[in-house]
C-alpha positions as CSV (number, residue, x, y, z in Angstrom):
1,M,29.7,-8.9,6.3
2,G,26.1,-8.3,5.3
3,P,24.3,-5.1,5.9
4,T,22.2,-6.4,8.8
5,R,25.4,-7.7,10.6
6,L,26.9,-4.3,10.3
7,R,23.8,-2.6,11.3
8,Y,23.4,-4.5,14.6
9,T,27.1,-4.3,15.4
10,M,27.2,-0.6,14.9
11,L,24.0,-0.1,16.9
12,G,25.5,-2.0,19.8
13,F,28.7,0.0,19.6
14,I,26.9,3.3,19.6
15,I,24.8,2.2,22.6
16,G,28.1,1.2,24.3
17,V,29.7,4.6,23.5
18,V,26.6,6.3,25.1
19,L,27.1,4.1,28.2
20,V,30.8,5.4,28.4
21,Y,29.6,9.0,28.9
22,V,26.9,8.1,31.5
23,K,29.0,8.4,34.6
24,E,26.1,7.9,37.1
25,L,25.8,4.2,36.3
26,P,26.8,1.9,39.1
27,I,29.3,-0.1,37.1
28,S,33.1,0.0,37.3
29,E,35.2,2.1,34.9
30,G,36.8,-0.8,33.2
31,V,33.4,-2.3,32.3
32,R,32.1,1.0,31.2
33,F,35.0,1.7,28.9
34,A,34.8,-1.9,27.4
35,S,31.0,-1.7,26.9
36,P,31.2,-0.5,23.2
37,F,33.1,-3.7,22.3
38,Y,30.8,-5.9,24.5
39,L,27.6,-4.5,22.9
40,A,29.1,-4.8,19.4
41,G,29.6,-8.5,20.1
42,I,26.1,-8.8,21.5
43,G,24.8,-7.2,18.3
44,L,26.6,-9.9,16.3
45,L,25.0,-12.6,18.4
46,I,21.5,-11.0,18.0
47,D,22.0,-10.9,14.3
48,G,23.1,-14.5,14.2
49,F,19.9,-15.6,16.1
50,I,17.7,-13.5,13.7
51,L,19.4,-15.1,10.7
52,R,18.9,-18.6,12.0
53,W,15.3,-17.9,12.9
54,K,14.6,-16.5,9.4
55,Q,16.3,-19.6,7.8
56,R,14.3,-22.0,9.8
57,K,11.1,-20.1,9.1
58,S,11.8,-20.3,5.4
59,Q,12.6,-24.0,5.5
60,D,9.3,-24.8,7.3
61,Q,7.3,-23.2,4.5
């Protein structure tokens, strides 16, 4: 796992942990407690998109 993958994954996880402690959000408890894992996966997806974009950009040049 590259350093950017880990960075985006951990950033998503940390944001998800913050969401767990914000009790005023109008979402259910199950979704709130699963949000660190959801956002870690979203961080991986964002990193994949960024890597593909960089690869296409470098191939065009």
